[in-house]
C-alpha positions in Angstrom: 88.2 89.8 100.8 91.4 90.0 101.7 94.7 91.5 100.0 98.4 91.4 100.2 100.2 94.7 99.1 103.5 94.3 97.5 105.8 97.1 96.1 108.5 96.0 93.2 111.5 97.9 92.0 112.6 99.6 94.7 114.3 101.4 96.9 113.6 105.0 95.4 114.5 108.1 97.5 111.9 110.0 95.8 108.9 107.7 96.1 109.3 105.0 99.1 109.6 107.5 101.6 105.9 108.5 100.9 104.6 104.8 100.6 106.1 103.8 103.9 104.5 107.2 105.4 101.1 106.2 104.3 101.5 102.7 105.1 102.5 103.5 108.4 99.3 106.3 109.2 97.1 103.5 107.6 98.5 100.5 109.9 98.8 98.6 106.3 101.8 95.8 105.9 103.3 95.3 102.9 105.9 93.4 100.9 108.9 95.3 99.3 110.6 93.3 96.5 113.9 95.2 95.6 116.1 95.3 93.2 119.6 94.2 94.3 122.0 96.9 92.2 119.7 99.6 94.0 120.8 98.5 97.7 124.4 99.6 96.7 123.1 103.0 97.4 123.1 103.7 101.0 120.3 106.2 100.8 118.4 103.5 99.1 119.7 100.8 101.8 118.3 102.9 104.4 114.7 103.1 103.0 114.8 99.2 102.6 116.1 99.2 106.6 113.2 101.6 107.6 110.4 99.2 105.6 112.2 96.2 107.7 111.8 97.9 110.8 108.3 99.1 110.4 107.2 95.4 110.2 107.3 94.9 106.4 108.8 92.0 104.4 111.8 92.8 102.1 112.2 90.4 99.4 114.5 89.7 96.3 113.6 91.2 92.8 116.9 89.9 91.3 120.0 92.3 90.8 119.1 94.0 87.8 115.5 93.2 86.8 116.6 92.9 83.2 115.4 90.4 80.9 113.1 87.5 82.5 115.3 84.6 84.1 113.3 81.9 82.0 115.4 84.1 79.0 118.9 84.2 80.4 121.7 81.1 80.7 122.0 79.6 84.0 124.8 81.9 84.9 122.8 85.0 84.3 120.1 83.7 86.3 122.0 82.3 89.2 123.8 85.6 89.5 120.6 87.6 89.8 119.3 85.6 92.5 122.4 85.0 94.7 123.9 88.3 94.3 120.9 90.3 95.3 120.8 87.6 98.3 124.2 89.0 99.4 123.1 92.4 99.1 120.2 92.0 101.1 121.8 90.2 103.8 120.0 91.0 107.3 117.4 92.6 105.4 115.8 89.6 103.8 112.6 88.7 105.7 113.3 84.8 107.2 111.1 83.4 104.7 113.7 84.2 101.8 111.1 85.5 99.5 111.9 85.9 95.7 109.8 87.6 93.3 111.1 87.1 89.3 110.3 89.9 87.2 107.4 88.8 84.5 108.4 91.6 81.7 105.1 93.7 82.5 103.0 91.4 84.7 102.7 88.1 82.4 102.9 85.0 83.9 104.3 81.7 82.0 107.5 79.7 81.5 109.7 82.9 80.7 109.7 83.5 84.6 112.5 81.0 85.4 115.1 79.0 84.0 116.1 75.3 85.2 119.1 76.6 87.0 117.1 79.2 88.9 114.3 76.8 90.2 116.9 74.3 91.5 118.8 76.9 93.0 115.6 78.4 94.9 114.5 74.9 95.9 117.9 74.4 97.3 118.0 77.4 99.0 114.3 77.0 100.5 113.3 80.1 98.9 109.5 80.9 99.1 108.8 82.1 95.3 105.8 84.7 95.3 103.7 85.8 92.1 100.8 87.6 91.7 97.2 88.0 90.3 96.7 91.6 90.0 98.9 94.2 88.3 97.4 97.6 87.6 100.3 99.0 85.9 101.1 101.9 87.9 104.9 101.9 86.2 102.9 102.9 82.9 99.9 104.7 83.6 100.6 107.0 86.8 97.1 108.2 87.1 94.8 105.6 85.9 96.2 102.8 87.8 93.6 103.4 90.6 90.7 102.8 88.3 92.2 99.8 87.2 93.1 98.3 90.5 89.5 98.8 92.0 88.2 97.0 88.5 90.6 94.3 89.2 89.7 94.0 93.0 85.9 94.1 92.3 86.5 90.9 89.8 88.6 88.9 92.4 87.3 85.7 93.1 90.2 84.9 95.6 92.8 86.9 97.9 94.4 89.3 95.8 98.2 89.8 95.5 98.3 93.3 94.3 101.5 94.8 93.0 102.7 98.2 92.7 105.7 99.7 92.3 107.8 102.4 94.9 109.1 104.4 91.8 109.3 108.4 91.2 106.9 108.6 88.1 104.2 110.1 90.4 101.8 107.0 90.5 102.5 107.1 94.2 100.6 110.0 95.1 97.4 108.3 94.2 98.3 105.5 96.9 96.9 107.1 100.0 93.5 107.8 98.2 93.0 104.5 97.1 94.1 102.7 100.0 91.4 104.5 102.0 88.8 103.6 98.9 89.6 99.9 99.6 89.5 100.4 103.4 86.1 101.9 103.4 84.7 98.7 101.1 86.1 96.3 103.6 89.2 94.9 102.4 91.5 93.6 104.9 95.0 93.8 104.3 97.5 90.4 105.4 101.0 90.4 105.8 101.6 87.0 104.1 100.9 86.1 100.3 98.0 84.1 99.6 98.7 80.5 98.9 97.7 80.5 95.2 100.5 83.2 94.1 103.3 80.8 96.0 104.5 78.3 93.7 107.2 77.5 95.8 107.4 77.5 99.7 110.3 77.2 101.6 111.9 75.0 98.8 109.0 72.9 98.4 107.2 73.0 95.0 103.6 73.3 94.5 102.0 71.3 91.9 101.7 74.4 89.5 105.4 75.2 90.3 106.6 74.0 86.8 104.5 75.9 84.7 107.0 78.9 85.6 110.4 77.2 84.5 111.4 77.1 80.6 113.4 74.3 79.7 114.2 70.9 81.5 
């Protein structure tokens, strides 16, 4: 089985350096979906640059990580996407990855509104969702057991969402990755097709499931 590893809601000077060190030592690729407003901090931006230079993919995870875009006005949704694109600049992967925030990992029509969807298609963006969210952001010590259970139950390539946040959860990252490497999991740098409802602006058959309204 394969897994694509991703980290949301950074960069964070208290957490991201340790994550990057573990990934480098274990030679594991990952995707980092960053919050745009954090890139205004030079220290945080330097961490995103470090991740990019190490070969990891950097994507847009909205400007503020507020309410999901499907619950917001067209103007707000477009601002959340476009301002982050501007802040990313040359940090962004050529694929122009975008991950909406789900409000705790839920999938559904709350992820995008029509304006956001049309903008992403026009910009030839690639929307990356998920199929495994073990909740490290709310359970700093229990998430590895939850993640292992998700991996055991997986029937397809896993798009795992972790968070490089300073809540102590990432102190378990090295052990967790070692355990799944020992179990024979292979790590891939690109997201699995089943978690990509929009690729380079072209919608898949299920893209409409993630859009509220017309």
